[in-house]
N, C-alpha and C positions, 0 to 999 in steps of 0.2 A: 492873876492874869491881867495884862493891860487891855485897854479898849481895842487897840489895833489887833492884838493876838486873838481876842475874843471874836472880833469881826471876821478875821480870816477863818477861824474855826467854824463860825456860823455859816459862812459862804461855802466852805468845803462840805459841811454837813448837809446843806441843801443839795449840792451836787450828788452826794452819795444817796440821799433819800430819793432823788429823781431816778437814779440808776438802781434802785431797790437793793442797796448794799446796807447790811445791818450795821448800825453804829451803836454799840452798847456803852454804858457809862463807865464800866470798869476797863474796857479795852479801847485804846486810842484808835481813832478813825483810820489812820494810815496802815494799820496791820491787816486790814481787809483787802488791800489792793497791792499787787506786786509793783515794786519800783518806786513807791512813794518816797523812799529815802533819797532818791535821785531827782526829785521833782525840780529843785532849783540848781541842779548841777549844770555848769556852763562849759566844761571842757569835755574831752572824750570820756565816755563811760568806762569804768574799770572792768577788768575781767572778773567773772564770777567763778570761784573755784569749787563751790559746793554744788551738789546735784540739784537741778531745778525740776520739780514735777509740774508739768504743764498738762492741763486737760481742758476739755470744752467747758466754757463758762468762766474761765479764769479772767480776772480783770486786771488791767494795768493803768497806771496814772497818765500815760500819754503814748502816742504812736511810736516815736523813736525809742522809748524805753521798752515797749512791747517787742519791737523788732530786735533790740539788743538782747533781751531775755531769751527770745526764741533762738537767736544765733548762738547764745551761750548754752542753751539746752542741747543744741546739735553738736557742739564742739567735743565734749567728752565721748560722744557716741560715734565719733569719727565719720561724720558726713557733713556736707556743706549744704547751705540753702541758697536759693537765689530769689530775688524779688520779682515774681512773675507778673503781677498785675497790680495797678494802682488806680482806684477811682477817687475822684476829688469832689468836694463841694464847690459851688459857684465862687466862693471866696478863695479857692486854691488850696485849702487844707485837705489832708487825706481823710476820706470817708471809709474806704475799705482797702485792705492790702491782702494779696494772696501770695503766700510764700511756698515754694516747692523744693523738693530735694534736687540737688544739681544733677543727679543721674536720671531725673524724670525726662520724659519726652521720648520720641520714637528713635529707634536705632536706624541710622542711615548708612548703608554700605556705600563707600566711595571708592572708586578705582582711580589710582594714579595713572598718569600717562605711561604707556608702555615704554620701558627703557630696553633697547636692544631686543625687542620681541617678547619680553617677559611682562606679564601683568602682575601688578602688586596691589593687594587690597589694603586700603587704609581704613581702620576702624573708627568707631565713634564711642565715646564714653557713655552715651545715653543707654539706659537699660529699661526705660519705661516705668520707672519707679512711681508708685502711687502715693508717696508721702506728701501731704499737703495740709496747710493750715490757713484758715481765713480769719482775719481780725477786722472788726468794724467799730466805728465810733458814731455816736449820735450827733446831731447838728450842733447844739450849743453845749456840749459836754466834752471835757478832755478825756474822760474815761473810755478805754478801749477794751473790748471784750472778744475773746476767742469764740467764734460762732460755729466753726467747723474744724475738726481736727482728725485727720486720717493718719494714725501713727503706725503705719505698716510700710515696710520696704519689700520689694520683690527680689532682693538680692541680699547676700550676707555682708553687712557693713564691715569695714576693715578691722574694727576693734574686736569683732567676734571671730575672725578667721583664725588667728593663732590659737584661741581657745578651742575652736571646732577641731582643728588639726591635732591639738594636744590631746583632746578627748579620744579622737579616732586612733591616734598612736598608742595611747594607753590601752584601748580595747584590743588592738592588734597584738600588742606585747602580751597582754593577759591571755589571749587565745593561744598564742604561740608558746608561751612559757608555762601556761597552766595557772590555776588559782593560787598556788603557793609562791610563784615566781616573782 
């Protein structure tokens, strides 16, 4: 290993030690943190086709990579997220991000102007969903950690609707035709 590579490895090991991330001799340091393979990536981050398991305490190499992984986590589950809140350090870098389900928020019933004496209700897609994730970063560290993760929805996500109706249809057919049918 060259002096420059060794210096980079030492600097990264110091960051990981500060963040209480275990670095063993047999396992390279970057396997402990999600997204480390994208650390020096300059263009748009690629889509992630494998399922990503995210839980409280998961660490990422940077804030943009953490947001990308969380968006990719939501994608196969057929819900979208929006960036709800952003707190910054005095130097302008992100300190904390709050991401929520796009169906979160209060349902507001809106009435359109009456056309020819008829009132027409215009709905809102908001369902009051409680899915939320908070990610934070310490001041002099690029490492981002999931501090709060509420992984529940108060509605049936679109991916589960066909499965739900398929199960219900099978139960109805079984009740109607009998167990042999």
